[in-house]
Structure formats: C-alpha cells, structure tokens
N, C-alpha and C positions, 0 to 999 in steps of 0.2 A: 227611389228608383235604384239608386248608386247603392243603398241601404242593403237592400235586397240583393243586388248583384254580388256584392262583397260577401254577403252571409252565404249566398249559394255557393260560390267559388271556396270558401272556408269548409263547407261542407264537403264539396267534390275532393278537395285536397284531403281531408281527414279521412274518406273512403277509400283513398288511395295509398293512405299511410306515409304521406308525404308532408313536408313543410308547407306553412301555409302561405308564403311569400317567395317570390324568386327575386333574385338579386337585381341590381338596378339594370343589368343587362342579360339577356339570356345567352348563356355560352355553351349551350349543347349542340349537338349536330343540326345541321339543316338539310332537308329534302327539297329541292327546286322541282316543283311539279309542272313547271310550266316555262320550258326553257327551248328556244328557236337557235339553230345555227344555220340560217339561211345562205343562201350563194354568195350575197354581198358581203356577210361578216367574214366569209371563209379568208381572204385575201388579207383584209385588214386585221383580223385577229386570227391566225393560225392556231393549230389545236394545242400547241404549248402556251400559248399566250392564255386562252380561255381556260385549260385546265389549271394554270397559275392562280388565275382570279378565283377560280371555285375553290382551290385550296386555302388560299389567303382568306376566304370568307368562311370557312368552316361547313362547305357544302360537300356532303358526304354521297348524296346521290342525286340523279337528275331523272325527269322525264324528257326525253330528247327528240324533238321533231323539228322538221326542217323543209324548206321549199327551193328545189326538191329534195327527195329523201337522200340524195347524195351527202349532205351535213350530216345527217344522223348515222349513217353508214361510217363517216370518216371517224366519228366520236367512238362508235361501237368497234371499230378497227384498232384504234389506239390501245390496245389492252395492256400492254407493258405500260403505257404511260398514265392509264386511267389508274391501273393497279399502284405505281408508284404513289399517286395523288391520293390514294384512299378513296376513290370515286366509283360507285355504281352507275352504270349507264342502263337505264330503262328505256328502250327504243319504242316509239311509236310510227305508225305508217301516216304520214301526211298525206291528205288528199289532192295536193296541188302539185302540179308539175312547173307551173309558170303563175304569174298575177291572174291572168285571164280565167283560171279555175275557181277563182275566189267566188264568183257571181253565177256559175253555172254547173258546179259539181254536183249539186243535189238531182240533177237530171239527164246526167253524162253518164252513159253504160260504159265508156272507156275508162272512166274514174274506177267503177268497180271492178273491172278487169285488172287494173293496175294495181289495187289493192289486194286482190287474190293473188297476184303473182310476187307481190313485196312478201305477203305472208308465208307463202309457198317457200320463198328463199329464204328468209331469216336474216340474221346479222352475226357477224363474229361475236358479239356479245350475248348471244343466244336469241329467241324467238322475239318475235314484236310482240308487245305487251298491250297495246291499244291501238287506236285510230283517232287521228286528230292533231293537231287543232284545226277545226273547219268552221267557218264563218257562215250565219244565217242571219244576213241584214233584215230580210223580210221573213217574218215568223211563218208565213204560209209556206214557204219553201222547204220546211221542215216535214211536210207532206208529200214531196218530190220522190220519185219512184226509187232513186238510189239513196236517197237519206234514208227511206224505209227499209231498203235491202241491207246497208250497212249498219244500222241499229240491229237488226236480227242478228246479222252476222256475229256481231260483237257479241250479244247475249249467249249465242250458241257456243261461241269459242272462248267465253270468259276473258273477253278483252275489255278493256276499259275505253271510254269515248272522252275526248277533251273537246267540247262544244263552246263556241262563243256566240251567244244568242241570248234573247229575251227569255222572260218567264213563261210565254205563250208557247215558244217552240220548244222550251224544256218540257212543257206536257205533252206536246205534240210528238217530240223523239220518243219519249217514253211510253206514250201509247202504243208506239210501234213494236216495243220490245220492252214489257212491263219488267222490273227488276233489274234492267241493264245497269251497269256501273258507269253514271256520267259524272265527268268531273265539269262543274259549271265555270268556265273562265271568267274571271273577276266576280264571280258571284252575282251575275246580272250585269247588263249593259245600261247605261243612264241611269245607275243607282237605284235599282229595285229596292223597294222599301225592306227593312230589316224583318218587320212582321210577315211580309211575303215570302221572304226567303224561309223562315221558320215554317210556315204553313206548308210550303213546298217540300220542306225535307221531312216533316211529320208525315206528310203523304207518300214520300217516295225514300225507302230507308235506305237504297243506295246512291242518293242523290249526294255529292261531294262539293262543297264550296271552296274555290281557288280565289285568293285574296289579291292578286296584283291589280293595281289601278282602281281599285275598289274606293268611291267618294265615301266621306265621312266616316271611315273606319277609325280614325284617331280622335282623340278629344282636345288636340291642340296643347297637351301639357304634357305629351311624351307616353301616354297610354291609351289602350282602346277607349272608344265611346261607350257610353254606359249600356245603349241597346246592342252594341256589339258584344261586351263583355257577357252581358246576360246571354246573348245566342252562344257564345262561345263555351259557357258554362252549362246550360242546358242541352247542347248538342256537342259535346266535347269531343266526339269521334268524327265530327262530319266537315272540317277545315284544314286546308293545306296552303301553301305558300307556293309563290312562283315568282320569276324574274320578268318574264314574258319579254325577251331579248329579240323584239320583233325588227327593231333598226340599230343600226349600229352605234348611236349613243347609249342605249342601253348597256351595251357591253363595256362601254367605256366607263361607265358609272356602276359596273355589277358589283364591287365591293360596297359601294354606298347604299345600294338598294338592300343588300343583306343587312348591313348595318341597322337600317331603318327598320326590319323585321325584328333583328335582337333588341333594339331600344322599346318597341312597344311589347315585344314578347316578355320582356323583363318585368313589365308591371302585373303580369299575369300570376298566378299560383305555379310552382315549378313544374308539376306533374301535367298542367294543362298547358303551359307554354311549351313542353318538350312534345306533347301530343301535335300540338298546330305546327311546329317548326320540325317535327320529324316522323313521329309515331304514327300519325293517322295516314301519311303517303307510304311510309314503309310496309304497314300493315296490308295496305290496299295491295301491294306487290311482293308480300312474303319476304322483306328483306329483316335481316337479323340487325341488332343494335351493332353500331361501330365498336370495334375492340378498345378504341381509344378516342 
C-alpha cells in the first residue's frame, strides 16, 4: 500500500512538473479554512494578538466565522492591520447568535432572516463568501426546514458552506442543493473511514474535506498515514486545513497547530503539500498566490 501511495505521489508531482519531494517542513503559505473568533476570545486575544499569531505562522488567508458574527466583522474591519500582516479575510456568516442556537438553528426561521440580513449588509472586507460553521449533532436535523433553505440559498448565491456533521448529514444536505460547495469540518466526526470519505467525494465533486481534529491523520512518524496519503494523492484538489479555534486554548497554541500541519505536509511532494496547505482553499475563493 505504501509503495503504491509513493508511486502515485511521484506520478502526481511529475504531472505538475515539480520536484518529487518536499523539504522536511512545508514552508509555503497557509490558508486557515476553519477559524473562529468567538466572543470569549476577543478580550483575551484582541485583533492585534490574533493577527500576530497568524503572521508568525505564515497564514496568509482565513475563513473567519464567529459566535456571534461580531468577531468576524472585527477582523474584516481591521483592513490596515490585516494588509500589514499580509492576510486576506474571507468572511462567513455563522448561524449562531448564542450557544442555544447550536441545537435549534435548523428549524428556526429567525436564523434564516438573520442570515439574509447579514448577507445584505456585507463586511468591510467585502461580501460574505459562505455560511457556517454549523453543527448537526443528529443527522436527521439536516432535513430541517431552515437547513434546507440555507443549502439552497448557498447554491443560488455561490456561497460555500462549512458543516460539522456526519456522513449521513452530508448526503442529506447535498440532496437539498446538489452541487453546492460544502466544506466538511474535520472530514467527518467520530472518524469517518477514509474509504467512505473517498466514496463521498467521488459522488459529490464539490465536497471539500477540512482536516482539523481528524483522527488517524498521521502515522506517528511525522507524515500522513498511508490511507490518507493515498486519498490526498487521488483527490489532490479536495482537502484543506484549519485551526478550529473554538476555545481560547486553541488560540494560545495557534502557532503550534500550524507547525503540526507544516510538519506532516513536509512529508508530501511539494505541489501536493502546497495544494492542501494553500491552493485548494485559495482556488475555492479565487485568491491569488501571495507575492512573498
């Protein structure tokens, strides 16, 4: 299996006209495609602090979402500071005004109205580019009336969706809006088998796997596990990284989280490492490569 994975990686690298092996640490730009700046983080980690952490980590773009949306707006409003940090903010509308909304948003029409109002208002960094992150702890709730409305809205307006759910809910969400761009937070919850991940991605060409908190991702020796290496090679345009700063300790260890990505990305061929670390998310939102 490992031999097949390495051969496939070599073929992919040659096809892109790039060197076969990355350095021991990936040194290219990073796109954090799953970042929260929730209310409890904003006092402990003011904007200057979080931008400094991103800059020191080589993060050049983020998907920003927060509970409530004020945190995202504060990042989007800091245009001079983000420009100085070389950072692009891609704002998402989160569906949560408070923690109570986590377990009821999918049937709450006021959430739908809030989303429409936020989309109409936009941000100082430009229009909102997506919806989420939202949670579906029970996959049946993916059939809730507001869940269905928001999936259809996302497809109609070309918005990406960031969803924390299992594979059953992925199917349900995409049944409401076939072809919608869905970023699957953690590429499944509870460790969805890699074979199932690949099956879903082959069936749904716009499904993207985000890799934070993903169990079994690395092999314990600094590189991706064999089955993940094979998935990355076969579906090289379909995976992105994220910090998932849902609690303050994730902010406190932000640089270490990004270093972990750089370590295992460095075990992949250079073009593949750059796709996962930067290019796939950048392509999803039409961002150019950083100038430096």
